[in-house]
C-alpha positions, -999 to 999 in steps of 0.1 A, spaced: -51 -42 -10 -39 -29 22 -6 -22 39 12 -7 69 42 0 91 75 22 80 46 16 58 18 25 37 -10 7 23 -17 -17 -2 -53 -9 -3 -75 -35 10 -46 -56 -2 -21 -37 17 -38 -22 -8 -66 -12 14 -65 -4 50 -96 14 46 -75 41 37 -50 44 63 -16 33 59 -6 22 94 25 42 89 43 34 121 77 18 123 73 -15 143 102 -5 165 91 31 174 54 32 169 59 66 152 44 74 119 68 70 90 47 90 66 32 120 81 -6 117 87 -9 103 53 -40 84 42 -35 48 46 -35 38 11 -20 67 -5 -21 104 -4 -31 130 -29 -58 156 -35 -68 171 -69 -48 167 -100 -43 202 -115 -23 191 -145 -40 182 -177 -31 163 -208 -48 142 -235 -58 108 -223 -37 82 -240 -57 49 -241 -29 25 -250 -40 -6 -232 -78 -6 -236 -98 -35 -223 -133 -37 -237 -161 -36 -212 -169 -72 -219 -136 -86 -210 -145 -93 -174 -171 -120 -180 -166 -146 -153 -158 -183 -155 -186 -208 -147 -202 -203 -113 -188 -236 -101 -153 -221 -103 -149 -186 -89 -128 -164 -112 -102 -159 -86 -95 -197 -85 -91 -202 -122 -56 -211 -133 -38 -183 -152 -31 -209 -179 -68 -213 -186 -75 -203 -222 -110 -193 -211 -98 -167 -186 -111 -133 -197 -83 -115 -178 -56 -136 -195 -72 -127 -228 -71 -90 -219 -35 -93 -209 -26 -110 -242 -45 -85 -263 -34 -52 -246 -5 -36 -265 24 -23 -244 33 7 -266 60 20 -243 88 30 -266 78 66 -266 76 66 -228 111 51 -225 124 80 -247 105 104 -225 120 91 -193 155 94 -207 148 131 -217 132 139 -184 161 123 -165 187 143 -185 168 175 -177 165 166 -140 202 158 -137 211 192 -152 188 210 -128 192 190 -97 171 197 -66 173 229 -46 168 218 -10 158 244 16 135 248 46 105 225 44 70 241 40 49 242 72 25 218 56 51 190 57 56 193 95 93 186 90 120 205 108 158 209 104 180 192 97 154 178 72 152 199 40 127 199 12 126 205 -25 108 196 -57 115 177 -89 96 182 -121 84 152 -141 62 149 -172 26 142 -166 27 120 -197 60 104 -206 50 99 -242 48 137 -243 78 148 -223 76 184 -236 39 186 -225 25 195 -190 48 190 -161 40 182 -124 61 188 -93 69 160 -68 79 170 -33 111 156 -20 127 156 15 163 148 26 186 146 55 223 143 49 243 113 60 256 118 95 290 101 91 322 113 75 319 125 40 345 100 28 322 71 39 290 84 22 274 59 -2 248 82 -18 211 87 -14 187 60 0 153 66 -14 123 52 5 87 46 -4 62 33 23 36 18 -1 0 26 -8 -6 32 -36 -8 67 -22 13 68 9 39 96 13 75 90 23 82 127 31 87 119 68 113 92 62 144 115 67 132 123 102 138 86 112 176 89 106 184 96 143 165 65 155 187 37 169 174 12 144 185 33 114 217 50 127 242 27 110 226 31 76 220 69 82 257 74 88 265 66 52 234 74 33 214 105 28 178 96 37 155 107 10 117 106 10 92 119 -15 55 120 -22 46 101 -54 24 118 -80 -11 125 -67 0 123 -30 1 153 -7 14 183 -25 26 163 -56 -1 171 -81 -27 160 -56 -56 139 -66 -92 140 -51 -123 121 -61 -148 132 -35 -155 158 -9 -135 150 23 -167 157 43 -186 131 24 -157 107 24 -154 110 62 -191 103 69 -195 82 101 -208 61 115 -213 37 86 -221 0 83 -201 -30 72 -220 -63 72 -198 -94 66 -227 -109 44 -244 -79 28 -280 -80 16 -290 -74 -20 -301 -39 -11 -268 -31 6 -249 -44 -25 -270 -21 -47 -260 9 -26 -224 -3 -28 -225 -4 -66 -241 30 -68 -215 46 -46 -187 29 -65 -200 43 -98 -204 78 -82 -168 76 -69 -154 67 -103 -173 96 -118 -159 119 -92 -123 109 -100 -129 116 -137 -146 149 -130 -119 161 -107 -88 149 -126 -100 152 -162 -76 138 -188 -48 136 -162 -66 106 -146 -49 81 -169 -15 91 -157 -17 79 -121 -1 45 -126 26 22 -113 45 25 -146 45 63 -142 56 60 -105 85 39 -116 94 64 -144 92 92 -118 116 73 -96 142 73 -124 139 110 -129 143 115 -91 174 93 -92 189 116 -118 178 148 -100 196 136 -69 228 131 -89 229 93 -85 242 72 -113 224 42 -98 195 40 -74 196 26 -38 159 21 -28 138 6 -1 101 0 -9 76 -14 15 43 -31 6 31 -15 -27 65 1 -29 79 -34 -35 57 -37 -66 67 -5 -83 103 -10 -72 101 -43 -90 87 -25 -120 116 -1 -118 141 -29 -116 125 -45 -147 125 -12 -167 159 1 -156 180 -28 -143 212 -10 -152 202 19 -130 199 -2 -98 226 -2 -72 208 -19 -43 171 -25 -35 153 -38 -5 117 -50 -10 100 -52 24 66 -71 26 63 -81 -10 33 -78 -33 28 -107 -57 39 -92 -90 24 -119 -113 4 -100 -140 -24 -124 -134 -26 -113 -98 -25 -75 -104 -48 -64 -88 -81 -82 -86 -67 -116 -75 -42 -101 -51 -71 -85 -33 -90 -118 -31 -59 -136 -18 -55 -108 7 -90 -112 21 -82 -149 26 -49 -141 44 -66 -116 67 -90 -143 79 -60 -164 91 -44 -134 108 -77 -125 124 -77 -159 139 -41 -154 151 -53 -124 171 -83 -141 185 -62 -171 196 -38 -147 214 -67 -130 232 -80 -163 243 -47 -173 258 -49 -142 279 -85 -145 290 -75 -138 326 -67 -103 314 -94 -95 288 -123 -119 297 -134 -122 261 -133 -160 258 -110 -189 263 -110 -200 227 -107 -182 194 -143 -190 187 -155 -175 219 -135 -143 213 -151 -141 179 -185 -144 197 -175 -114 218 -166 -94 188 -199 -104 171 -218 -93 202 -202 -59 199 -209 -57 162 -246 -66 168 -248 -39 195 -232 -13 171 -256 -23 144 -285 -14 167 -269 17 181 -236 32 169 -213 45 196 -210 81 185 -189 80 152 -183 43 155 -205 20 135 -198 -15 123 -176 -2 95 -154 17 119 -152 -13 141 -141 -36 113 -115 -10 100 -100 -6 135 -97 -44 142 -83 -50 107 -52 -33 121 -46 -63 143 -37 -81 110 -11 -55 102 8 -50 134 11 -69 167 12 -35 185 -25 -33 180 -33 -66 197 -34 -54 233 -52 -21 227 -78 -37 205 -86 -64 231 -88 -38 258 -112 -16 238 -134 -45 229 -136 -57 265 -143 -22 278 -171 -16 253 -188 -49 262 -186 -38 299 -204 -6 290 -175 18 285 -173 30 248 -144 55 253 -115 31 245 -133 19 214 -139 55 203 -102 62 208 -93 32 187 -119 34 159 -135 68 155 -123 87 124 -103 119 130 -120 148 111 -86 165 110 -73 139 86 -103 136 64 -87 155 34 -55 134 37 -75 102 40 -96 110 9 -65 120 -10 -49 87 -2 -79 67 -12 -82 87 -45 -46 78 -55 -50 42 -44 -81 39 -65 -66 56 -96 -34 36 -96 -50 2 -91 -78 8 -115 -55 21 -142 -28 -6 -138 -46 -37 -149 -78 -53 -162 -107 -56 -136 -140 -75 -140 -164 -51 -156 -196 -69 -146 -210 -68 -111 -220 -104 -114 -184 -115 -114 -176 -95 -82 -207 -107 -65 -202 -144 -73 -165 -145 -65 -168 -126 -32 -200 -143 -20 -181 -176 -23 -150 -162 -7 -169 -146 22 -181 -181 33 -144 -188 40 -132 -153 49 -160 -131 61 -139 -107 81 -124 -86 53 -139 -98 20 -168 -73 15 -148 -43 28 -122 -51 2 -148 -52 -24 -161 -18 -14 -125 -4 -15 -119 -16 -51 -153 -17 -67 -149 17 -85 -125 -2 -108 -154 -21 -123 -168 13 -136 -135 30 -142 -137 57 -171 -101 52 -182 -89 21 -202 -69 -3 -181 -33 -9 -188 -14 -42 -192 7 -51 -161 44 -54 -168 58 -89 -167 83 -84 -138 118 -98 -144 111 -106 -180 135 -89 -204 153 -57 -198 145 -20 -200 140 -4 -234 160 28 -226 194 37 -212 186 17 -180 194 -16 -198 219 -38 -181 222 -66 -155 202 -63 -123 224 -67 -92 213 -89 -63 183 -74 -44 170 -83 -9 135 -94 -2 119 -94 33 87 -112 42 68 -124 72 54 -159 68 19 -149 81 17 -114 66 -19 -108 57 -16 -76 37 10 -90 13 8 -128 16 40 -148 17 33 -164 -17 40 -130 -33 75 -129 -19 82 -163 -33 69 -153 -67 91 -122 -69 120 -143 -56 114 -167 -84 113 -139 -110 145 -123 -99 170 -151 -99 198 -131 -82 175 -120 -53 178 -131 -17 147 -138 4 148 -132 42 118 -148 59 105 -140 94 90 -174 103 57 -178 120 52 -140 122 27 -117 106 35 -80 113 35 -61 80 67 -43 75 100 -57 89 128 -33 86 134 -12 117 112 -35 138 122 -55 169 137 -85 149 174 -79 152 181 -108 128 161 -91 100 177 -57 107 212 -72 105 206 -86 71 193 -53 59 222 -33 74 248 -57 60 232 -55 25 229 -17 24 264 -12 39 283 -38 19 261 -51 -9 263 -86 5 232 -108 7 227 -139 29 227 -162 -2 196 -173 -20 176 -173 13 177 -170 50 153 -174 79 148 -154 111 129 -166 141 97 -148 148 97 -117 170 85 -121 205 47 -123 208 32 -92 224 23 -93 261 -8 -78 277 1 -44 292 -4 -38 329 -23 -7 320 -36 8 288 -7 19 266 -8 47 240 -21 36 206 6 31 179 7 65 161 -3 52 126 -30 76 116 -67 72 120 -88 48 99 -108 65 73 -144 71 81 -157 52 52 -147 33 21 -161 44 -13 -189 20 -14 -198 17 23 -234 27 25 
């Protein structure tokens, strides 16, 4: 899955953005998570511990349904569903982890966090300060190896008497870092909240300097130009499979027995330890994109530890959807959003001259893709082209620069396209780290089809309807078919309560979703809304930018501010009219500073 904006990635599902998290606030265009890789961020896990294979799924569990019905379209109620069988069979075995979290939280509360000057590597300056919190690598063995998570903070700017505590933020991923979040406190869009809350960011396990994970040499990962056919040949698919297998082996070789401990469940447990280390009895949290999923996992495990939570651009938490089907649904949603952009370009044909209909704009894009297939433009091949234009599905701020770059390239000037699409060698290590964490978390979290035939059949059928993103999404996630660690069973969000001291009643939480969001389709917000009966859903109608808080929609921002400042929600649901559609710029504007797209996905030949 892929994701973006104050915001990280949900890989190809938001989960995938190639690997770049489009980490720019919609309002400012500035990166919210320092040049973090779009899906995540990490680099080589140094901690070790015995692999605990508690939710093993046999290699045969991914056999697909009959060819007439692609696996992703089978109802979760179907008794023949292999993934349903795997979910039913996988034991939870989480009592030991619950005890481990309680112990780790008590230790963290006693130690606190020593905040001081931020290391140069974080590129954060005063008044932002940095520290670390220690968490167990394996919560079933809280006395075993520990890892350190980096934390950043800026104090509330208002009177001390008005302070409401710490506001912890996660931009998504899996694998995006929130370390830059405190630097946004002075921005106009966040000042009211920053007056009463300490802004706290952190890098989840595996990301940045938090026990960094790596699966491949950054140089190899950043190889460019590469190709990305919307309907790959059999030979291309064979190379894709070979690269996915090699990438999975690289993760195992690099991380060793620690690889099993990069999971959403562990991210949620780490969040409770961070809460305790900050001295907070209950957590106030904003999660975007993937951050909504592990925030929802936290709310299910520790409902009594929740004070207020905002889930911005919501991942579908249904265990049946995590993660294989979410990625399939995402590819379909990106096709619709891709058409939105093409229709907008067509309405401004007097500016871009790319075609007067969405179909003619597509023909212009295909003309560029064919030209790049014959002769790449420097480091820009068809994969880099697709990754760059995928960003039009994340953020409207990319609509004008993408149209300008395409028009210039077709006129014979490749420079704007290179600026838009060429990978930045300086971010190769961060991009690879982000992809590694994304892959590890998603592959560990849930059952995936183990046979290539299932992937091939499902995605060949889907690509007939949604060719733009389907096979790139496959390339992003295919290592999960060959993953060396047993898959876990996804938590049933909203069902039951926590097993530890976090038991209690979950207070009302606030959900934000754009109706045409491609990275996290709107159905996911409605599913979480259904699962959390006290939740309130704010919908930005007829809009599709991924990540709403802090953007140009004052209606959305008012609801968030009111909730964070007073705890009041707008009832069970509320609507906001769409933000204004972007306008062509009189001259080329700077690109949104959201990080460069990765050079290649693990599977892109």
